[in-house]
N, C-alpha and C positions, 0 to 999 in steps of 0.2 A: 224802581218798583213799577210794575205794569199798572198804569192808571187808566182804567176804563171809566171815563167821566160819566156822571149821572146828571140829569137835568134837575138838580135840587140844590138847596142852600148848602153852603159849606164846601163845595167842590173847589179844588185848587184853581187859582186864577191862571197859572202858567203851566201848561202841560204840552210843551213843544216836542218832547222826545217821541219818536215814532213808536207805535206798539211793536212788541217783540213776540213772535210766534213761540208758543210753548208746546212741545209735542205731548201726545197722550202717553200716559204711563199707567201700568197696572198698580204701581206702588204710589200711594198718596204721600205728599209732603207733610211733615209734621207742622201743626199749628203752633206758632211761637210769637204771640202778639201781646203787648202790654195794653191794658184798657185804660180809659180815661179816669177811672177811679182807683188806679194803682194796682190792679189785679193782673193776672195772666189768663189768657184764654187757653183752654184745653179741650180736647175732643173726647166725648164719652159715648159709649154704646150702652143703652139701657134696654134690657130685655134680650137676653142671649142665653142659649142652651149649650152646655158641654155634653160630651158623651154620657154623662151621668143620667141625663133625662131619657126616659124609656123610649121616646119616639125620635130621638136624635140618630144621626148616622144611618139613614135609611132604615129606621125602626130597628137598629142594631144588626141589620144585615151586613153592614160594614163593620169590621172589627174596630174596637175603641182606639187602639194605638195610632193607626194611620189617620183616623178621623181627628184625633186629638192633635196630631202633627199639622193637619190642615188648619185647624182652629188656631193654634199658636202662631203659625206662619202668617195666617190671615190677620191676626191682631197687629202684627208688626207691619205688614204691607199696607194695611188700612190706616196706619198711624193712629191707633187708638191709645189714648193716654189712660183712660179709666174704663174698664170693662165691668159693668154691673151685671153679673150672671144671675139667672133666674131659673134654676133647674127645678124639675118637677119633684114633688115630695115622695113619690112612691119609692124612689131609691135614695134621694137626698136625706130624707128623714132618718134613715138608718146608717148614714155615712158619718164618721167622725168629722167634726167641723173642720179640722185642719186639712182633711182630705178632699173637701169640696173645691179646693184650689188646684187639684191634680198636681201637686208639687213635683218638679223635675230637677235634675242636677243643674245647678247654677241659679235656680230661683232663690229669692230672698223672702223670708217671712217678714211682714211689716206689722209690728205691734200685735201679732196674732190675729189680725182682722183682715188681712189682705196678703197677696203674694205678688212680688215684682218679677215679671218676666223680662229678660234682657234680649234685645234684638241685635242682629248682626251689625246694624249701622250705628250702634252705640246708644240708641234710644231705649225706652222701656215702656211696659204696659203694666198697670196695676190691675190684678184680678181680684174682684170684690164679690163676695158670695151673697146669694139671695135665692128666693124661691118663687115659683109661679104656680098657683092653682086658682081658686076663686079670687083670692087676693094676691098681690105681688109685693111682698116685703123685700126691699133691696138694702144693701149695705148692712147686713146683719153683723153684729159683733160676736154672736154665739148662737147656738141652737136655742129654740124657745123653751126647751125642757131638757132634762138629763135622761129621760126615758124615751126610747125609740117610738113606743106606742103613743105617748103624749105628743112627741114631735109630729107624728103623722096626723093625729087628730087636730092639732092646732094649725098646722100648715094647710090642711084641707078645709078648715073652718072659714066662715065668713061672718060670724056674729061678733058681738061686742067683746066677748072673751078672747076670741082669736086675734082681733085687732090689738087689744091691750097687751096680749102676750108677745106679739111681734114687735110692738113699740118698746116693750120692756127689754127685748133682746137687742135693742139698738137700731131697729130697722126704720127706714123711711117707707111707710106702707103706701103702695100705689095700686091703681086699678088697671089691669091689662084689659084689652078688648072692650074699651068703653062703648063701642058701637053696639055691643050686645047687652048692655045694662039699662035698666030703667032709671030715670033721673031720681025717683023717690028712693031707690036703693042706694044710689051714689050719695045722696044728701044724708041719709042715715049713717052710712059708713064714714062720711066726712065728719059728722058730729062725734063719732066714736074715736077719731084720731087718724083717719086716712089722710095722707098729705097731698095726693094728686092723682091724676089720671092720664092715660094715653090720649093725646089728641090725634094720633096717627098710629096705625098698626099695619105692618107690611103684610102679614098673613091675611088680614081682612081685605087687603087691596087686590089679592090674586085669587082668593077662594071664591068660586062662583056663588056658593050658597050665602056666604057672608055678604058679598057684594049686593046680592039681590034682596035678601031678607033684612039685613042690618043696616046697609048703607043706601039702599034705594037706587042702586046702579044696575045697569045692564050686566048680566053675569059673565058674559064672554066676549063683549064687544072689543076688548083690547087685543084679541088674538090676531086681527088683521094687521095691526101695527107691530105686534111682537114677532110674528112669524118670520119676516125677512131677516131678523137678527140671528135666527138659528141657521140660516142658509150659509153654506160654505162660500157662496159666490157674493154675498153681501159685503160691501166695503165699510159698513157701519161698525164702529167700535162696540164689541159685545157688551161692555159694562153699561152702555147707554140704553139697553133694552128696558131699563127701569122707566124711561120716559114714555114707553108704549102703554103702560098700565097705570101710571101715576095720576091720581086725581085727589083733590081736596076731600077730606072725610068730614063733610059738613055736620053730620049727626053728632060725631064726637066733639067737634068744636062748639056746637050749640050747648051740649051738656057741660062742657068745661066752662063756658061763659056763665051758665046758670049757677054752677057751683061757686064761681068767684063772686057772684052777687051776694052770697051768704057768708063766705069765709075764704081765706087764701087757698088757692089750689094750683099746685105745680102742673104744668103741661109737659108731657114727654112724647117722644116719637119712639116706638118700639120696633127694633129690628127683627126680633123673634126668629133668629136664625137657628136652624137645627141641622142643616145640610141633609135634608131628608125628603125633599119634594120633587126636584127636577134634575135628575142625574144625567140627562143627555148633555153631551159636550157641545160647546160653541166653537167657533173657528179658532179661538185662542187656546184650545185644548183643555179648557176648564169647564166644569159643569155649570149649568145655569145658576144653581142656587149655592154656589160655593160660599164658604164662610167669608173669604176675602171679598168676593164681589158684593155680597149683601151688605157687608160692613162699610163699603165705600159709598153707598147710596145716600145716606143721611146720617146725621149725628146730633147729639145733644151737647152744645157748646157751653162749658161751665167757666165762669169767671172766678178763679180760685186764688187763694192767698199763698198756696204752696202746692208742691206736687206730692201730696200725701192723701191717704184714704180719708182722713178726718176732714181735710179741706174740701175734697170732692163731695163728701156727704153734707158738709155745711152749705156748700153752694146749691145742692139740691134742696135742702130744707129752706134756705133763704130765697130760693127761686132766682139765683144769680146766673143769668145766662139766657140762651135762646136756642131754638131748634133750627137747623140748617139742612136743606136738601142739597148737599154739597156735591152731588153728581153734576149739578148744574153750574158748579163753580165754587171754589172755596172763598168765603167772604172775608173781607178785611175792613176794619174801621167802623163796623156797625156798633151803635151805642144808643141806649134809650135811658132817660132819667126823668123823674118828676121832682123838681126842686133838688133836694139833697139825696133823694132816693134813687139809686142806680139800679137798673135792670128790672125792678119790681117795686111795688109799694102795697101796704096794707092799711086801709082806712086813713089815708092821708087827707089833709084838709083841702077843700076846694079853694081855688084862687091863685095857685102857683102855675108854673109853665111846664109843659111836657116837652122835653128836648129830644130830638131824633137826629142822629148823625147817619148820613148815608153810607151804605156799604159799597165797596168796589171789589173787584176780583183780586185775590191775593196774588203775589208775584209769581208763584210757581203753579198757579191754576192753569190747566190746559186751555189754550186759545189758538185760533187760526188768525188772530189780529182783528177780526171784525168786532164791533162793539155791541154788547147786548143792550136791549132796552129794558130799563129798570123802573118800576113803579112802586112808590112807597105810599101805603095807606095807613091811617090811624083809625081804628075802629072804637066805637063806644057801644057797649052792650051788644057787640057782634055786628053792628051796622056801621058802614063807612061814615066817618065824621070829618076828617081832614085828609089832604093828600100832600105828598112831598116831604122834604126834610126841613129842619129848622126848629122853631119854638112855637108852641101853641098854648094860649091861655085856656086853662080849664075852669069853666064857670058853672058846670053842672055835675052833680054826682054821677058815678057810673063806673063800669069796668072798662078800662082803656087798654088796648094792646095794639101792636104794630105788625103789619103783614107787608112783606116785600115780595113782589112778583118780578119775574124776569123772562124776557124773550131771548133765548140763548143763541143769538146770531153767531157768537164766537165759537159755537160747536158745529157750525154748518158742515165744515170739511169732515169732522169726525163722524157725523151722522150720515154722510154720503147720500145714498139714494133715499134715505128716510128723512132727510132734512125738510122736504116739502110738507110733510105732515106733522113733524115733531118740533120744528122751530116755531113755537107758539107760546103764549103766556103760560107760565107754570108758577105756582107758589114756591118761593125760594127760602124765605126766612119767616119765622114767627117769634115775636118777643113773648116774654112772660107778661102776666097781667098786672095792671096798676089799679088797685081798688081805691077810688078817690071819693071821699064824702059818704062812705057807706058804713 
């Protein structure tokens, strides 16, 4: 295994084998790793639109069938184990539930609540239905009502009745675009049964208005770094264009921390792919916003007990897993626990230890053999508390979570002429929250 050692506790003592270069590939390797608590890590996309959404496929200027083919191929190439779709209700509300999966020849229905797509390499992806409007119920077991009009009303709603109906239909109710919501509203929805929020949304990262008004960022300052990736003369790998506009979404993280002060809140990263924004081709012959490309940039890693929709939904509800911006490298070995509570905790007692195992780059993660610089931080109530890996005695109440940053020196060759500006610290991993003494 390619071991890129980190300066933290728990690193192997003997790592004499020289690093091995791993070439760039448009297809991601599947995650297949057992965790310290006996589960399996699997990669999920949360917040994704099929051609059923009215604004997908270039606002339906592209016919549904070729767009659907791009989506299905992208799911396989991006090595997505669980795809939590979130189509808009203007069409989805009137679509029979079984048709939300766009079933094709060779697909398998799984307990009537998901569809398994088979990939050419023998792997598979579970397509799991959901909706996005003001609320984002994912992992629905059925429509919220038997009547199309009621479906539309409840999917478009954001009051206590809408949350209750979505929960009753089996959904894990999330909030998309946290950056555009007031904390008071989020707290109210959490009290009604909303399970979590997006701590990162890709649409917000590139939309000039959202960047400026909701995130407090310069609206177009990323264009200088992004522009060269579009050039046919650039030697940079096109997929790495993400690093040109990627920044931490502090506003959403602050709201997520505040929600966790009151009750458990799942944090997700929303891909929000529609294949509808940037149709220009990059030098690899693929559009900038292709389904495949966007789904390789980051994922929600779930620690599951089996490869089933029920297990994936349970991992979401129990907050078992973490968010990884794996365009920077596929992580391996990352693990966080508080006492006997792996991955997250709710109202655990003060006095135990928080254990953090350092991540390395997975064996098949692209590298030019240079070693990245990785920094591990433990935050309490959103403020840095400890650094590094190992065990930390928790002696004060608070919301604790782990953030891992990386300086991707191992991508220098792949970034080519963009390395001088983009080989810099980037957030790589975010753990879920541990509510201790609250």
